[in-house]
TIKOL-137075 format. One record per atom (N, C-alpha, C, CB): residue in three letters; x, y, z. Coordinates in steps of 0.02 Angstrom, whole numbers, padded with zeros to 5 digits, always signed. Each point is the difference from the previous one (the first is absolute). Glycine has a CB too. Layout:
% residues N
AlaXYZ/...
This chain:
% residues 212
Arg+01633+01251-01408/Arg+00015+00021-00042/Arg+00047-00076-00026/Arg-00020+00147+00041/Arg+00054-00168+00021/Arg+00042-00031+00008/Arg-00006-00081-00011/Arg+00022+00103+00062/Arg-00084-00097-00045/Arg-00065-00054+00030/Arg-00054-00023-00058/Arg+00001+00067+00124/Leu+00006+00009-00166/Leu-00048-00061-00038/Leu+00052+00010-00050/Leu-00147+00001+00026/Leu+00207+00022-00081/Leu+00056-00080-00024/Leu+00029-00025-00012/Leu-00017-00007-00008/Gly+00041-00006+00119/Gly+00031-00069-00008/Gly+00042-00016-00056/Gly-00092-00032+00053/Ala+00106-00061-00076/Ala+00057+00001+00010/Ala+00018+00017-00074/Ala+00007-00076+00109/Pro-00049+00106-00148/Pro+00000+00029-00088/Pro+00035+00057+00007/Pro-00115-00034-00047/Ala+00097+00071+00112/Ala+00038+00080+00012/Ala+00069-00035+00032/Ala-00120+00103+00037/Ile+00152-00134-00006/Ile+00050-00023+00003/Ile+00039-00015-00066/Ile-00050-00031+00103/Ala-00003+00013-00147/Ala+00076-00041-00044/Ala-00008+00062-00077/Ala-00014-00192+00041/Leu-00015+00237-00036/Leu-00012+00031-00035/Leu+00060+00072+00021/Leu-00137-00071-00021/His+00146+00076+00082/His+00049+00029+00052/His+00080-00018-00020/His-00100-00015+00097/Arg+00118-00083-00083/Arg+00041-00031-00042/Arg+00029+00016-00067/Arg-00053-00059+00063/Leu-00014+00053-00099/Leu+00021+00019-00082/Leu+00005+00062-00029/Leu-00048-00087-00016/Ala+00025+00143+00068/Ala+00041+00054-00031/Ala+00075+00005+00038/Ala-00118+00068-00032/Leu+00137-00069+00096/Leu+00062+00017+00006/Leu+00053-00064-00012/Leu-00049+00095+00078/Ala+00011-00162-00156/Ala+00060-00031+00000/Ala+00000+00057-00048/Ala+00018-00139+00035/Leu-00060+00169-00091/Leu-00017+00023-00045/Leu+00056+00084+00005/Leu-00141-00088+00000/Ala+00143+00084+00038/Ala+00027+00063+00007/Ala+00109-00013+00028/Ala-00175+00056+00047/Arg+00163-00097+00005/Arg+00041-00027-00041/Arg+00071-00038-00067/Arg-00089+00044+00077/Arg+00028-00048-00126/Arg+00063+00019-00054/Arg-00033+00055-00049/Arg+00064-00131-00003/Leu-00074+00174+00000/Leu+00014+00069-00006/Leu+00068+00019-00016/Leu-00086+00013+00074/Pro+00102+00020-00132/Pro+00079+00007-00008/Pro+00018+00062+00059/Pro+00006-00038-00150/Pro+00048+00037+00145/Pro+00021+00040+00058/Pro+00021+00087-00035/Pro+00055-00133+00074/Pro-00114+00187-00020/Pro-00031+00076-00041/Pro+00080+00006+00024/Pro-00165+00064+00014/Arg+00188-00045-00114/Arg+00064+00076-00020/Arg+00015+00022+00089/Arg-00071+00079-00151/Arg+00133-00077+00124/Arg+00044+00033+00094/Arg+00018+00078-00014/Arg+00090-00128+00043/Ala-00123+00136-00004/Ala+00006+00108-00005/Ala+00111-00004+00034/Ala-00211+00078+00086/Val+00207-00042-00092/Val+00113+00023+00004/Val-00023+00018+00087/Val+00078+00100-00161/Ala-00033-00128+00184/Ala+00000+00000+00058/Ala+00045+00056+00021/Ala-00034-00116+00001/Ala+00018+00155+00015/Ala+00027+00051+00043/Ala+00067-00023+00018/Ala-00110+00035+00044/Pro+00208-00007-00016/Pro+00064-00029+00019/Pro-00013+00004+00046/Pro+00074+00015-00059/Leu-00066-00045+00151/Leu+00000-00002+00066/Leu-00067+00026+00008/Leu+00124+00010+00027/Arg-00154-00039-00029/Arg-00091+00079+00002/Arg-00007-00098+00055/Arg-00095+00138-00195/Ala+00067-00120+00262/Ala-00032-00044+00036/Ala-00066-00014-00042/Ala+00056+00039+00115/Pro-00061-00107-00107/Pro-00076-00003-00044/Pro-00070+00015+00025/Pro+00057-00082-00048/Ala-00106+00093+00025/Ala-00064+00027+00004/Ala-00016-00063+00040/Ala-00028+00083-00111/Val-00034-00069+00188/Val-00064-00061+00026/Val-00051+00016-00058/Val+00006+00000+00151/Arg-00009-00023-00139/Arg-00098-00012+00000/Arg-00034-00064+00047/Arg+00004+00039-00141/Val-00047-00001+00194/Val-00023-00028+00039/Val-00081-00030-00004/Val+00096+00068+00046/Val-00109-00129-00074/Val-00058-00016-00004/Val-00066+00003+00034/Val+00075-00041-00040/Leu-00106+00081+00071/Leu-00045-00040+00031/Leu-00080+00007+00015/Leu+00108-00012+00035/His-00146-00008-00011/His-00054+00013-00042/His-00055+00052+00004/His+00027-00102-00005/Asn+00006+00134+00067/Asn-00037+00084+00030/Asn+00040+00041+00042/Asn-00109-00047+00010/Ala+00132+00071-00045/Ala+00021+00083+00076/Ala-00034-00006+00018/Ala+00042+00091-00015/Tyr-00105-00084+00004/Tyr-00028+00053+00030/Tyr-00049-00029+00057/Tyr+00013+00073-00111/Gly-00002-00125+00109/Gly-00014+00002+00071/Gly+00037-00034+00039/Gly-00094+00015-00024/Met+00057-00038+00087/Met-00002-00040+00070/Met+00031-00054+00020/Met-00083+00034-00008/Gly+00168-00061+00067/Gly+00002-00039-00011/Gly+00073-00015+00019/Gly-00100+00011-00067/Gly+00129-00067+00076/Gly+00078-00016-00021/Gly+00036-00012-00017/Gly-00010+00003+00018/Thr-00015-00037-00069/Thr+00026-00002-00051/Thr+00038+00098-00060/Thr-00102-00148+00033/Ile+00021+00160-00044/Ile+00039+00089+00007/Ile+00008+00029+00011/Ile+00001+00009-00018/Arg+00026-00009+00087/Arg+00024+00067+00040/Arg+00087-00051-00024/Arg-00126+00069+00144/Ala+00149-00131-00131/Ala+00052-00017-00009/Ala+00029+00035-00061/Ala-00032-00098+00062/Thr-00022+00093-00087/Thr+00025+00000-00084/Thr+00042+00101+00005/Thr-00150-00112-00085/Val+00088+00121+00134/Val+00010+00075-00059/Val+00086+00032+00057/Val-00198+00059-00049/Asn+00197-00104+00093/Asn+00048+00012+00052/Asn+00046-00003-00044/Asn-00039-00041+00104/Leu+00062-00036-00135/Leu+00016-00029-00073/Leu+00042+00015-00029/Leu-00078-00010-00015/Ala+00036+00076-00024/Ala-00004+00001-00069/Ala+00031+00089+00030/Ala-00122-00112-00080/Gly+00123+00158+00142/Gly+00014+00065+00016/Gly+00080+00021+00009/Gly-00117-00008+00053/Glu+00109-00101-00021/Glu+00096-00010+00013/Glu+00040+00007-00055/Glu-00014-00084+00079/Leu-00027+00046-00159/Leu+00049-00035-00042/Leu-00012+00070-00036/Leu-00004-00153-00003/Ala-00041+00209+00015/Ala+00019+00061-00049/Ala+00046+00053+00012/Ala-00098-00019-00026/Leu+00146-00013+00094/Leu+00049+00018+00009/Leu+00070+00031-00063/Leu-00064-00080+00098/Arg+00061-00022-00112/Arg+00034-00006-00063/Arg-00019-00013-00051/Arg+00055-00019+00050/His-00123+00004-00056/His-00046-00056-00087/His-00032+00090-00002/His-00071-00202+00024/Glu+00092+00203-00098/Glu-00140+00013-00027/Glu-00009-00067+00038/Glu-00050+00046-00186/Val-00004-00025+00195/Val-00044-00033+00056/Val-00084+00041-00028/Val+00121-00013+00128/Glu-00175-00084-00125/Glu-00031+00032-00039/Glu-00040-00041+00050/Glu+00045+00045-00129/Ile-00117-00066+00150/Ile-00040-00042+00006/Ile-00054-00013-00062/Ile+00029+00029+00118/Leu-00015-00076-00142/Leu-00089-00003-00039/Leu-00073-00031+00014/Leu+00078-00001-00072/Ser-00101+00034+00123/Ser-00071-00024-00003/Ser-00025-00047-00015/Ser-00004+00069-00009/Val-00032-00146-00012/Val-00067+00012-00020/Val-00050+00050-00013/Val+00029-00071+00041/Arg-00039+00080+00013/Arg-00107+00008+00013/Arg+00027+00080+00038/Arg-00093-00170+00051/Arg+00032+00232-00060/Arg-00007+00020+00038/Arg-00045+00012+00042/Arg+00060+00010-00053/His-00082-00001+00091/His-00059+00016+00035/His-00030+00050+00015/His+00030-00066+00025/Ala+00001+00113+00002/Ala+00022+00052+00006/Ala+00037+00094-00010/Ala-00032-00120+00018/Glu+00003+00145-00002/Glu+00044+00074-00021/Glu+00022+00016+00050/Glu-00058+00050-00078/Arg+00099-00070+00121/Arg+00068+00005+00055/Arg-00007-00063+00020/Arg+00008+00119+00049/Pro+00047-00174-00025/Pro+00066-00028+00013/Pro-00020+00018+00085/Pro+00100+00026-00132/Phe-00105-00082+00144/Phe-00020-00038+00109/Phe+00057+00047+00013/Phe-00032-00170+00028/Leu+00104+00125-00039/Leu+00043+00009-00029/Leu+00051+00043+00007/Leu-00069-00041-00042/Pro+00106+00091+00040/Pro+00037+00055-00053/Pro+00034-00030-00052/Pro+00019+00077+00085/His-00035-00064-00128/His+00099+00010-00062/His+00036+00018+00030/His-00015+00038-00097/Pro+00101-00088+00064/Pro+00010+00033+00048/Pro+00032+00053-00034/Pro-00001-00086+00087/Asp+00033+00158-00096/Asp+00022+00034-00064/Asp+00084-00055-00045/Asp-00059+00155+00080/Gly+00032-00130-00115/Gly+00063-00024-00068/Gly-00033-00050-00024/Gly+00120+00019+00045/Val-00139-00049-00033/Val-00027-00050-00041/Val-00082-00003-00034/Val+00093-00052+00076/Ala-00093+00007-00132/Ala-00069+00046-00050/Ala-00037-00047+00009/Ala+00040+00070-00100/Val-00092-00075+00115/Val-00050-00053-00013/Val-00056+00008-00031/Val+00036-00033+00080/Ser-00027-00013-00118/Ser-00057-00033-00052/Ser-00040-00045-00002/Ser+00056+00028-00040/Val-00118-00019-00022/Val-00068-00003+00036/Val-00003-00048-00091/Val-00058+00146+00123/Leu+00033-00227-00088/Leu-00034-00046-00042/Leu-00049+00006-00020/Leu+00043-00051+00035/Asp-00123+00061+00030/Asp-00052-00012-00013/Asp-00041+00085+00053/Asp+00027-00176-00031/Asp-00012+00224+00002/Asp-00014+00040+00056/Asp-00091+00007+00003/Asp+00135+00071-00014/Arg-00166-00105+00055/Arg-00064+00024+00013/Arg-00024+00055+00012/Arg+00006-00075+00024/Thr+00033+00119+00000/Thr-00029+00076+00010/Thr+00024+00063-00069/Thr+00016-00035+00155/Ala-00008+00001-00172/Ala-00025+00055-00078/Ala-00042-00017-00071/Ala+00113+00039+00033/Pro-00144-00040-00071/Pro-00039-00031-00010/Pro+00024-00031-00089/Pro-00088+00072+00108/Ala+00065-00126-00123/Ala+00001-00042-00061/Ala-00047-00024-00034/Ala+00073-00020+00040/Gly-00026+00009-00114/Gly-00023+00036-00050/Gly+00011-00069-00023/Gly+00020+00140-00007/Pro-00068-00183-00025/Pro-00051-00040-00025/Pro+00057-00067-00035/Pro-00113+00117-00027/Leu+00147-00113+00011/Leu+00041-00059-00003/Leu+00044+00013+00073/Leu+00005-00017-00152/Ala-00011+00029+00195/Ala+00030-00019+00079/Ala-00080-00023+00055/Ala+00130+00118-00014/Arg-00171-00101+00003/Arg-00032-00019+00019/Arg-00032-00056-00014/Arg+00015+00089+00018/Val-00009-00142-00092/Val+00014-00041-00009/Val+00032-00079+00022/Val-00023+00106-00042/Leu+00075-00043+00020/Leu+00069-00040+00026/Leu-00021-00006+00082/Leu+00107+00059-00097/Arg-00088-00044+00126/Arg-00012+00027+00074/Arg-00048-00077+00051/Arg-00016+00168-00062/Arg-00061-00179-00007/Arg-00044-00043+00017/Arg+00043-00129-00062/Arg-00147+00198+00018/Ile+00212-00184-00020/Ile+00025-00036-00015/Ile+00047-00046+00010/Ile-00045+00061-00030/Pro+00013-00112+00082/Pro+00049-00055+00079/Pro+00083+00008-00039/Pro-00118-00142+00048/Ser+00175+00187+00003/Ser+00080-00026+00007/Ser+00003-00064-00062/Ser+00016+00025+00159/Leu+00048+00009-00201/Leu+00061-00096-00011/Leu+00001+00017+00046/Leu+00082-00048-00089/Leu-00028+00090+00082/Leu+00062+00020+00030/Leu+00008-00023+00085/Leu-00006+00104-00094/Ile-00037-00087+00099/Ile+00000-00017+00109/Ile-00016-00070+00012/Ile-00061+00116+00046/His+00087-00135+00005/His-00051-00089-00003/His-00042+00008+00046/His+00084-00091-00024/Pro-00134+00058+00003/Pro-00063+00011+00016/Pro-00024-00013+00075/Pro-00011-00023-00119/Glu+00086-00005+00156/Glu-00032-00046+00080/Glu+00059+00059+00043/Glu-00032-00189-00030/Asp+00077+00255-00021/Asp+00010+00051+00063/Asp-00073+00053-00010/Asp+00163+00000+00002/Tyr-00125+00007+00109/Tyr-00093+00036-00009/Tyr-00003+00076-00016/Tyr-00049-00079+00099/Ala+00103+00098-00141/Ala-00020+00068-00049/Ala-00038-00011-00072/Ala+00110+00051+00050/Tyr-00122-00119-00068/Tyr-00038-00010-00060/Tyr-00056+00027-00017/Tyr+00043-00079+00013/Gly-00097+00066+00037/Gly-00028+00061-00023/Gly-00014+00066+00001/Gly-00013-00072-00003/Ala+00057+00104+00034/Ala+00025+00063-00035/Ala+00037+00017-00066/Ala-00001+00006+00105/Cys+00032-00077-00134/Cys+00001+00041-00053/Cys-00008-00035-00085/Cys+00075+00071+00097/Ser-00060-00043-00124/Ser-00039+00004-00060/Ser+00052+00008-00086/Ser-00104+00066+00105/Leu+00044-00085-00169/Leu+00051-00017-00031/Leu+00031+00066-00041/Leu-00052-00124+00001/Leu+00027+00192+00038/Leu+00028+00066-00001/Leu+00039-00017+00007/Leu-00050+00066+00024/Thr+00080-00069+00051/Thr+00045-00013+00075/Thr+00062-00048-00053/Thr-00121-00015+00141/Asp+00102-00019-00141/Asp+00067-00053-00084/Asp+00023+00005-00021/Asp-00015-00031-00033/Ile-00004+00115-00016/Ile-00005+00011-00079/Ile+00094+00070+00048/Ile-00218-00017-00101/Gly+00167+00042+00102/Gly+00025+00065+00056/Gly+00068-00015+00057/Gly-00144+00032+00000/Leu+00194-00113+00062/Leu+00013-00056-00022/Leu+00049-00018-00029/Leu-00082+00005+00004/Ala+00050-00019-00054/Ala+00038-00027-00069/Ala+00072+00028-00024/Ala-00120-00009-00038/Arg+00094+00089+00046/Arg+00000+00050-00014/Arg+00087+00014+00013/Arg-00144+00022+00022/Arg+00090-00001+00022/Arg+00064+00009+00071/Arg+00053-00017-00006/Arg-00059-00017+00070/Leu+00054-00055-00036/Leu+00049-00049+00018/Leu+00036-00044-00055/Leu-00068+00000+00100/Arg+00052+00030-00158/Arg+00049-00042-00095/Arg+00036+00047+00038/Arg-00061-00036-00158/Arg+00068+00108+00153/Arg+00015+00073-00007/Arg+00075+00006+00049/Arg-00149+00048-00016/Thr+00177-00089+00056/Thr+00005-00003+00059/Thr+00097-00048+00002/Thr-00179+00005+00031/Gly+00208-00013-00085/Gly+00039-00033-00026/Gly+00068+00072+00033/Gly-00091-00095-00125/Gly+00145+00060+00158/Gly+00067+00024+00046/Gly-00018+00036+00076/Gly+00064+00027-00124/Glu-00154-00044+00137/Glu-00019+00019+00054/Glu-00023-00036+00067/Glu-00013+00067-00085/Val-00018-00065+00137/Val-00021-00018+00031/Val-00048-00024+00033/Val+00061+00035-00030/Val-00111-00056+00010/Val-00044-00007+00027/Val-00026-00066+00074/Val+00001+00068-00131/Ile-00061-00003+00141/Ile+00006-00066+00079/Ile-00093+00027-00014/Ile+00162+00005+00136/Thr-00199-00100-00074/Thr-00049+00013-00010/Thr-00005-00054+00069/Thr-00026+00052-00144/Thr-00046-00025+00157/Thr-00010-00017+00074/Thr-00097+00011+00011/Thr+00155+00056+00045/Arg-00148-00120-00109/Arg-00036-00088-00007/Arg+00005-00027-00002/Arg-00028-00008-00019/Pro-00013-00067+00014/Pro+00035-00039-00050/Pro-00018-00054-00065/Pro+00050+00025+00101/Gly-00075+00055-00105/Gly-00061-00023-00084/Gly+00035+00032-00030/Gly-00127-00007+00011/Leu+00166+00100+00010/Leu+00018+00050-00016/Leu+00075-00037-00030/Leu-00080+00094+00090/Ala+00109-00152-00033/Ala+00047-00018-00005/Ala+00038-00036-00090/Ala-00049-00003+00147/Leu-00016-00040-00139/Leu-00036-00054-00010/Leu+00035+00047-00104/Leu-00147-00055+00153/Ala+00091+00110-00164/Ala+00015+00011-00068/Ala+00045+00023+00009/Ala-00081+00008-00051/Ala+00126+00083+00078/Ala+00065+00012-00015/Ala+00065-00058-00001/Ala-00053+00107+00047/Ser+00024-00188-00048/Ser+00028-00042-00016/Ser+00044-00024-00048/Ser-00070+00006+00050/Ala-00010+00037-00094/Ala-00013-00044-00088/Ala+00004+00062-00021/Ala-00088-00113-00011/Leu+00029+00158+00027/Leu+00028+00082-00038/Leu+00064+00035-00006/Leu-00093+00020+00039/Ala+00131-00018+00030/Ala+00078+00046-00001/Ala+00052-00018-00039/Ala-00015+00019+00102/Pro+00064-00002-00124/Pro+00031-00023-00093/Pro+00054+00004+00038/Pro-00059+00054-00126/Pro+00099-00110+00074/Pro+00072+00009+00039/Pro+00016+00043+00024/Pro+00033-00048-00049/Gly+00006+00058+00104/Gly+00051+00021+00022/Gly-00001+00080+00051/Gly+00037-00081-00114/Ala-00095+00048+00120/Ala-00046+00031+00047/Ala-00007-00043+00071/Ala-00063+00049-00108/Thr+00055-00001+00164/Thr+00027-00043+00055/Thr-00073+00002+00043/Thr+00150+00033+00001/Thr-00172-00117+00012/Thr-00050-00032+00051/Thr-00006+00006+00033/Thr-00002-00044-00015/Ile-00039+00107+00078/Ile-00019-00042+00040/Ile-00062+00005+00054/Ile+00114-00015-00029/Ala-00112-00037+00048/Ala-00061-00026-00005/Ala-00013+00015+00129/Ala+00024-00131-00187/Gln-00080+00144+00213/Gln-00020+00012+00064/Gln-00014-00030+00029/Gln-00016+00057-00017/Glu-00003-00098+00066/Glu-00072-00019+00014/Glu+00002-00020+00041/Glu-00040-00014-00074/His-00007+00044+00109/His-00044+00055+00049/His-00030-00072+00037/His-00043+00141-00086/Met+00034-00189+00056/Met-00020-00033+00039/Met+00022-00061+00032/Met-00061+00058-00050/Asn+00059-00129+00053/Asn+00029-00049+00024/Asn-00035-00069-00035/Asn+00029+00076+00111/Phe+00022-00116-00135/Phe+00004-00039-00051/Phe-00121-00020+00006/Phe+00203-00062+00017/Gly-00201+00039+00050/Gly-00073-00046-00010/Gly-00052+00038+00025/Gly+00048-00111+00017/Ala-00035+00162-00066/Ala-00075+00049-00006/Ala-00025+00013-00034/Ala+00015+00036+00047/His+00020-00079-00092/His-00008+00036-00077/His-00052-00085-00016/His+00159+00107-00051/Arg-00225-00077+00003/Arg-00014-00057-00021/Arg+00052-00080-00053/Arg-00103+00112+00023/Pro+00055-00147-00011/Pro+00059-00049-00049/Pro+00007+00009-00064/Pro-00020-00081+00061/Val-00032+00076-00107/Val+00052+00037-00066/Val+00026+00055-00020/Val-00046-00057-00029/Leu+00037+00106+00079/Leu+00046+00058+00039/Leu+00079-00039-00015/Leu-00103+00049+00118/Ala+00095-00088-00071/Ala+00070-00037+00027/Ala+00030-00034-00030/Ala-00029-00003+00077/Lys-00028-00029-00107/Lys+00039-00074-00033/Lys+00046+00025-00076/Lys-00124-00096+00047/Asp+00094+00183-00057/Asp+00039+00019-00078/Asp+00038+00051+00009/Asp-00086-00029-00072/Leu+00112+00079+00160/Leu+00033+00006+00030/Leu+00092-00056-00007/Leu-00143+00055+00057/Arg+00123-00107-00039/Arg+00061-00039+00008/Arg+00043-00001-00059/Arg-00058-00066+00076/Ala+00031+00064-00149/Ala+00057+00028-00071/Ala-00044+00083-00023/Ala+00040-00163-00074/Gly-00083+00199+00100/Gly+00030+00061-00013/Gly+00052+00037+00019/Gly-00081-00008-00013/Tyr+00066+00006+00103/Tyr+00076+00036+00042/Tyr+00034-00023-00017/Tyr-00012+00025+00084/Gly+00036-00064-00134/Gly+00104-00030-00002/Gly+00010+00012-00071/Gly+00018-00123+00091/Arg-00086+00179-00145/Arg+00027+00041-00051/Arg+00025+00072+00013/Arg-00073-00069-00060/Ile+00058+00088+00168/Ile+00013+00083+00005/Ile+00068-00017+00027/Ile-00125+00072+00030/Asp+00180-00038-00050/Asp+00027+00019+00053/Asp+00029-00002+00080/Asp-00048+00022-00087/Val+00014+00028+00093/Val-00040-00015+00070/Val-00032-00006+00035/Val+00029+00011-00011/Leu-00025-00035+00075/Leu-00097-00011+00037/Leu+00025+00033+00072/Leu-00070-00150-00057/Ser+00048+00183+00094/Ser-00004+00033+00057/Ser-00043-00017+00043/Ser+00036+00072-00051/Val-00023-00100+00114/Val-00080-00001+00034/Val+00045+00035+00081/Val-00101-00148-00073/Leu+00026+00129+00111/Leu-00016+00037+00053/Leu+00070-00001+00089/Leu-00157-00038-00076/Thr+00145-00069+00047/Thr+00036-00027+00086/Thr+00013-00068-00011/Thr-00073+00072+00091/Ser+00161-00054-00058/Ser+00033-00037+00003/Ser-00077-00115-00012/Ser+00127+00153+00096/Gly-00174-00164-00074/Gly-00044-00048-00007/Gly-00043+00018-00073/Gly+00000-00020+00143/Asp+00009+00077-00175/Asp-00032+00013-00085/Asp+00083-00038-00025/Asp-00103+00159-00011/Leu+00163-00152+00032/Leu+00034-00012-00036/Leu+00012-00080-00013/Leu+00033+00116+00031/Ala-00024-00140+00026/Ala+00005-00069+00002/Ala-00067-00014-00037/Ala+00077-00018+00114/Asp-00135+00004-00124/Asp-00059-00016-00017/Asp+00004+00019-00066/Asp-00056+00007+00104/Tyr+00076+00006-00162/Tyr-00011+00067-00051/Tyr+00046-00058-00012/Tyr-00033+00155+00018/Glu+00125-00179+00020/Glu+00048-00010-00041/Glu-00018-00073-00033/Glu+00086+00080+00071/Arg-00136-00113-00006/Arg-00021-00073+00004/Arg-00042-00016-00067/Arg-00005+00001+00138/Glu-00018+00056-00116/Glu-00073+00020-00062/Glu+00021+00009-00104/Glu-00057+00101+00138/Leu+00098-00090-00124/Leu+00030+00012-00100/Leu+00073-00027+00027/Leu-00069+00144-00080/Ala+00083-00205+00130/Ala+00062-00023-00043/Ala+00000-00045-00036/Ala+00047+00030+00063/
């Protein structure tokens, strides 16, 4: 899908994020006094297997001792998660492939994503259906902490999370592993994120050099 759409898909993605950044701030909810902020962790697939998923599950379980925590899974492909979800952590799904879908959802699934970068490896599994769900959820995170686990999700959160949300991008890859156009857009997009976390001191040096 990415190769078929190529440069037009990248141009549309950039336009979609630019428009998202121009949306008026949503109406702020009244925050509970002295309450720890809720944490929303955006994960590509909370029902799969892999190091990113394991790290996210472990982090969510630890944070749930002190915060309201939700894992927002972009997709779901299995009835049961490969790695058990921790107690006290809510899990929501934007595109549940294990449940029957209505006609509208089936149509939206066939339309390529605008919010996820076409050079992110997860792009082919995303769609306009997941875009709509992601936008709805992230626009409601004022006063909360949003943690993303892929560069494409981080770029989307940088445009969609409202003022007052704290955005944290977790990088689970070294900078050189990103495709060229994605790397170019990350140089600008990560500047809109509050915190960027990386895996190693070597990665830290690379990202500091690339994002300076």
